[in-house]
N, C-alpha and C positions, 0 to 999 in steps of 0.2 A: 710727783707729789700731787696726791690728788687730795680733794677736800675730806677732811677726818676729822672728829671732836678736838679740839683746842685745848684740852685740859690735859696736862702731862701727867704722865704716869710720875706716882710717887715712890720714893726709897726711905730707906728707915734712917739715914743720915742727912742731917740739915747743919747748915753753916751759917752763923749769924757775924754780919760786921756792921761795925759803926762809921757812919759818914762823918765827913765834916761839917754838917747842920747838925750832927748829933741823932739823926735819922737811924734808925737800927733795921739792919735788913738782911731774911732769912731766905738762904734757896737752900734747896736741894743739890747736893752734889753731882756734878757732870759724871753720865754712867751711862754705858751703851745698853740698849734693851731693843724690844723688836721695833717700837716707835721710833725711827730716824729724825722724827722732827723734835720729838723731846729732848733727844741729844744737842740739836741744834739750836733750840731754845735756850737751854738751859746756858751754851756757851755763849752765846749772846746776850744773854742778861748778864755773864758775869763780865765780858768784856767791854760792855756799854754802861751798867748799871752800878757796876762793883769799880773796874778798873777805872773807869772814864769819871764815874761819881766821887773818886776818893782823891780827884784833881790831879793824878799822877800821867795822864795821858797829855793833857795840856800843859802841866810843868815839864815834860820832856818836850813837846812842841816848841815852847818858850826857848829852851836850851838851842834847839836844831837851829829856829832863826837868827838867832843870836851867833852862832858859829858859821851859818851864811855870810854873817857881814863879817865876822872875823877873815873867813877864806877870801873874801873880795881885798880886805886890807892887805894880807898877806899877798896876795897876786900884785896888788899897788904898787906897795913899798920892796919888792923882792929885788934884790940886784944881783947880776952875775959876778960871780968871785972875781972873775979876772978883769973886772972894770973897777974904777977908781969908785971908792965908795963914799956915800955921801953919808954923814953920820945921824942926822935927823932921819932919813927914808931907814936905815939901818934900826936906829932906836925904836921908830914906830914899827916896824917889821916884826922884830923880838917882842915888844908889847902884844903885838896880833898874836903872833903862836904862842905866847904862854898864854895868853884869855882862852883863844882855843883849846888849849889841851886842860884847863880848869873846865871850861863848858862842856868839853867831849867826856869829861870824868864824871860831871854831876849827872849829865846825861845817861850816861852807861848804868850809874847808879839807879837811877828811876826806873830806868825799862827792866834792870835785873830784878827790881822790885814789883815792877807789872807781873813778870813772867812767874814770881814766886807767889804772888797771889793768886794768879791764875789755876799755877799748880795745886794750890791747896785747896781750891774748888772743885777739883775731880777726885772722884772714888778712886779708892785705894786699888781697886781692882784692874783699873785702866789708866792709871797714874805712871807706871812703867812705861808705854806707850810715848806719853809726853817728855819723860826723862830720854829715851832714846833719841827722839826729835831734836831736843836741844845737845844732846851729845855730838850727833854727828851732823849740825849745820851751825851751830855758832862758835863763835872764835875758835875756827879750826879750819886747817888747808890741808890737802885738796876737800871740798863739799860740793855736792850736787845741787843747783838750784832747781826751781821749780818746772822748767822748760828740760830739765834732763841733762844738762851741759855740767861739765865738770868743772869747778872753779879752783884754780890752783895760783894765781896770783894775789889775791883779797881776800883775806877774813872775811865771816860775815861778824860784824861787831855787835853790840847791843843798841842798836837804833832802831827808832820807828820803823823804819823799813824791815827789821829785821822782826821785830814783834808780827808785823804782817805775813813775813814768810814763813812763820812758824805756826801761825795762824791758818795759814793755808796747808801746811802741810798736817796740821791737826785735823782738819775738816776732811780732809783725804784718807784718814784713817779709817773714814764714815762712808764718805762719797765717793762717787766717780769722778773723773777728771772732766767730764762735760755737765756736772750736775747743774750749773748758772744755764746751760743753754736747754736743757731738759727741762728744767724748770718754766723757762721762759716759753718753749714750745708748749707747754701743756696750757699754760694760761692763752695763750693765742688762739689754739687751734685745738686743744683736747677737752678742755673743762666744760662742764654744763652745769647749768642753776639745778640746784634739785627742788621742786614744788613745795617742800614742806618748808623750806629755807626761804625766809626773812629776806626781801630787797637790801635791807641796811646790813642784815647780818652776812649776804651773800658778797654784797661788796666790800665790806669790812676783809671778808676772808681772803677776796683774791689781792688787794691792799698788802695784808698779811704775806701773802704768800709771794707775790712782786718784791716785798722787802729783803726777802732771804736772799734774793739774786745777788745782792751785794757781798754777800757774806759766804757763798757756797764758792766751792772750788769751778773754774771756765775752761774754756779753751784756750784763751789768752794767756795761760799761765801754766800752760801744760806741753808736751814735746810736740802737739799736733800744731802747736801756732806757727805762723808764717808772718810776712811781712805786714801782708794786709789783714792778719786776723783784729778783729776789734774787742773790746771787752764786752759781755754782756750787761746790761746795764734794767733795774728795777723800771717798770713801767712810770710814766708819769702819772697824775690826775686825771687829766683830759684824756690818756690814752686807756686809764681803767674806766671812766665813764663812757667812751667809745663801745670799750668791750663789753660792759654790761648791756648799753643798748642793741649791740651785735647780736647778746644772747638771748633777747627777748622775743618772746611770742610774733608771731606774723602782726596779729591783730594790734598790737602794743607799737610797733614801728610803725604802722601804716595812721595809729592814732599821734605819734610822734612826729610824724611828718606833717600831719595837717596842723599841727602847731607853728609850723616853718620855723623851726629853731635850728634848722642845720646840724651840725656836728656837734656833740654835749662837748661843753666843756669843763663845766661844774659837777663836781660829783653830789653834792647836796641836792642839786636841780635832777641830776638823772635817777636819784634813790626816792625823791617825792613823787615823781612819777610814775616810777615803778610800784609805789607805795599806793599811789589812786587807781592803777589801772588793778593791780590785785586786790582791791578791796570792792572795786565795782564788779569784778570779774566774781567773786565769791557771792557780791550780793545777789546777782543775776541768776547763779546758781542754787543758790538759796529759795527765790521765789520761784523758778521754775520747779526745784524739788517740791516745794510747799502745792504751787499747783497741780502737780501731777498726783500728788497724795488728794488734794481736795478733789480731784477728778475721778480718783478711781472709788474714793469713799462715797460718792454722790452716785457714780454709776452702782456701786453694790445696794444702795439704799432704793435707787430708783428700779433694780432688777425684783429686789425683795419686793416693792411695792406693786409692779406688774404681776408677780408672781401671787401675792394675795388678791388683789383685783380683779386678775385675770386678763385676758387678751381682746374682749368682748367691749366693742364701743359702748353700748347699753350700760356695762357696770362702770363706766366714767373712764374710760381711757381717754385721757388729753389728747394723743398724737392722733394725728389723720392716718389710717390705713392705706396704703397703694394697692388698687386692684390688682389682682394677679390674672395672669390668663395664660393658657399652654395651647399652643398651636397643635402639637401633637394630637392631644386628646380631643381638640375639637375638631379635627379631622377624623380620628379614629373613634370616634366615641365615647371618650373616658371624661374624667370630671375636668374640665376645661378651667374652672375657676379657683380651683383649690390650691394650686401652685404656677408655679413660672415654667416655660419651656427647658430653659436650662437645668430647673430641678426634678424634670420629669423622671419618676422611677417606674413607668409602665411601658411607655414606646421610646424604642431606638428612632434615630433620625430616618430611617429606611421603614419606618412603619412596622417592626416586627417588635414583637412585647419582649419586655427584659426580664430575667431572673427564671425563664421557664425551666423545668427539671427535664431529666433525659424521659422520664414516662408520659408527660405534659407533653415534649415534642414528639413523643413515639404515637401516642394517643391522636395529636392532631396529622400525623402522617397516615394513620389508619382512616381516619375521617375523611381525609381527601381521597383518597382510595375508593373508599365507600361510595362518597359522591359520586366519582368516576362511574361507577359500575352502574349506580342508577341512571346515570346521562344516558348510559349506553343500552339500560335496559326501555328506558322511556322511547329511546329514538329506533328500536326494535320494536315496541309496540306501534308508535306511530306509524312504521313503514306497513306492519301486519293489516293495521286497521285502514290505511290507505288501498290495500290490497283487496280487502273484502269489500270496500266499496265498488270497486272497479269492477269485481265480480258480479254485484249483485246488480249493476245498472246493465252489465250484459247478458243477465241469464232472462230475463222478460223478453227480451227480443228475439230470441234463440226459440223461447216457446211460441211467440206469437206465428214464427214462418212456419212451425211444424203444423200449428193448427189449419193454416192456410193450405198447406198441401193435400191434408186431408180431403 
């Protein structure tokens, strides 16, 4: 059964009853709806706050306790018919039997009245289901008990036990046989605290769901029961407190541990702790949000101020400028002080320029080729000049030799 809105669905038919203390109680008739919890809550209200507040349950309980005492006297004064009869014992035995019969009759009338009142609070659309249960189980043999066993020797009379048996069969008309165990398992392992739900409301809701366990069908009352099966029982207050701590955020658990309180035992103690933690958490979140908002506003104002004043230190820039230096531009002849090396848009790490177009690459290639051709031409001219110099040195020597021969 998940955590849902506690407001029960309203129907068009209400019933008003006047209690012995003259208090009038109005309740919506029990009906089937999409919200099974509504059916359960309405049934519990009639059982606990109508039938019991009318004093009927207590009256039947008194009769049954007196019947138990009569049964003790009956067993004590019983005599075997074949033995000699003690008149005093016989008289006391007869008195006990007569009193038991009167008490039983009174008890039966009270329980019948309890069932009639409960039936009166059931909506006409499903009242037939309740009538079928009464006809199949009460004052008839054979009848099938809650564990699916057919009873043939003793019928189900109008006792408080019979009232509880009828109740469980009535709950089974809506809930599965192990609804109590399913609810307990959900509380222990499946429930989560919604962030929007206040700690006090959350703990109250857990306790409410736990309280349903005593009224829901359980395995103990079903055909699945064995000799080892025990009743599913509602969580105690210390168990609810410990469950609440287990469902707290890790930071809250750490804070509780630092308080050295051990396992929580008091519900109010854990509720107040959770409320304080939630309040502190909200306060911290609000401060952080306000700080972020102020920071963003100040940042926007500063940016606008810088935009108006400019970035020059001579125009009132208050912050010191960090010197920029580009190692690549310094090496290859670029503007080294206008940017940092990582922000360089001119040179790559290998010294080549960034962002050249195909035309630029092609012209650079042509220039390199032309440069190579000029270098070759210069080398050629250099060789020719050297050759001419050698020839000019040789020729005068040859001319002087010819003159001497003449």
